[in-house]
N, C-alpha and C positions, 0 to 999 in steps of 0.2 A: 518608226521602224525603217531601217535603211533599205534602199532598193538593192536587188541582186543584179549585178551586171556580169554576164558570162560571155567570154569570147569563144563562141561556138567553133570558130575556125581553129583556135588553139586546141580545143578538145579534139577536133578532127586530126590535127597534126600529132597529138599524143597517141591517138588511136592508131594512126599509120606507123608511128615509131614502135609501138608495142607489137604490132603485127610483123614489122621488119625484124625485131629481135627474135620473135618466135620462129620466123623462117631461118634466121641465122643459126639458132640453136638446133634446128632440125638438120641443117647441113653439117654442123659439128658432130652431131650424134652419129652420122654416117662415118665420119673420120674416126671417131672413137671405136666404132665397131670394127673398122679395119685395123686399128692399133691393137685390138684384142685378139686378132687372128695371128698368132705366132706359131712358128714350127715347134715340133716336139723337143728338139734339142736346144732350144734357145737359152735355157738355163743350165746347160751342161748335162753331165751324166753322173752326178754324185747320187748314190743311193739315198732315198728319202728326201734329201735336201732339194734336188732338182724338182721333184714332184711338188714339194711344199711351196717352193718359189712360184712354180707355174700356177698352183691353186690360188695363192695369195694375189698374184697378178690378175688372174681371172676374176677374183672377187672385187678388186679395185676397178677393173673395167666395167663389170656389171653394175657396181655402185655408181660409177660415173655416168653410165647410160641412164640409170634411173633418175639421177639428178638432172641431166639434160632434158629428159622427158617431162619431169616435174616443172622445170623452168619453162619449157615450151608451152605446156598446158597452162601455166600461170599467166604467161604473157598473152596467150590466146584469149583467156578469160578476161584479162584486163582490157585488151583491145576490143573485145565484144561489149564489155560494160561501158567503155568510153563511147563506142559507136551508139549504143542505146541511149546513153545520156545526151549525146549531141542531138540525136533524133527527137528526144523528148523536149529539149530546149527549142529546137526548130519548130516543132508542132505547137508548142505553147506560144511562141511568138506569132505563128500564123493564126492561132485561135484568138489571141489578143487583138491582132490587126483586124480580123473579121468582126470581132465584137465592136470595135470602134467604128468600122465602116457601117455596121448595122445601126448603131446608135446615131451616127451622122445622117444616115438615110432616113431615119424615122423622125428627125427634127425638122420643124418647119423652117423654111428659108426666108 
């Protein structure tokens, strides 16, 4: 059975990258919110058509905000999972080292 060799620092770098992406998505969400705030006359004053265009635009902005929130949440979860994974590997390595030290201490010299 092959040994498993994990680069814990690489996992930590992935964790940091996922958290940076989540932060970036949060910043973009604020810009999207601003883009959705348009004046009443932005689509002209044609009966029914102007209101329809404004409603459709609002739907697109709302959908975009939901997507950004979902993306943010997903990257937050990924970052958290990567952090937990790295901690588990580090703890496992510490436990293995402690076991070898205990075995070595119990052996006659």
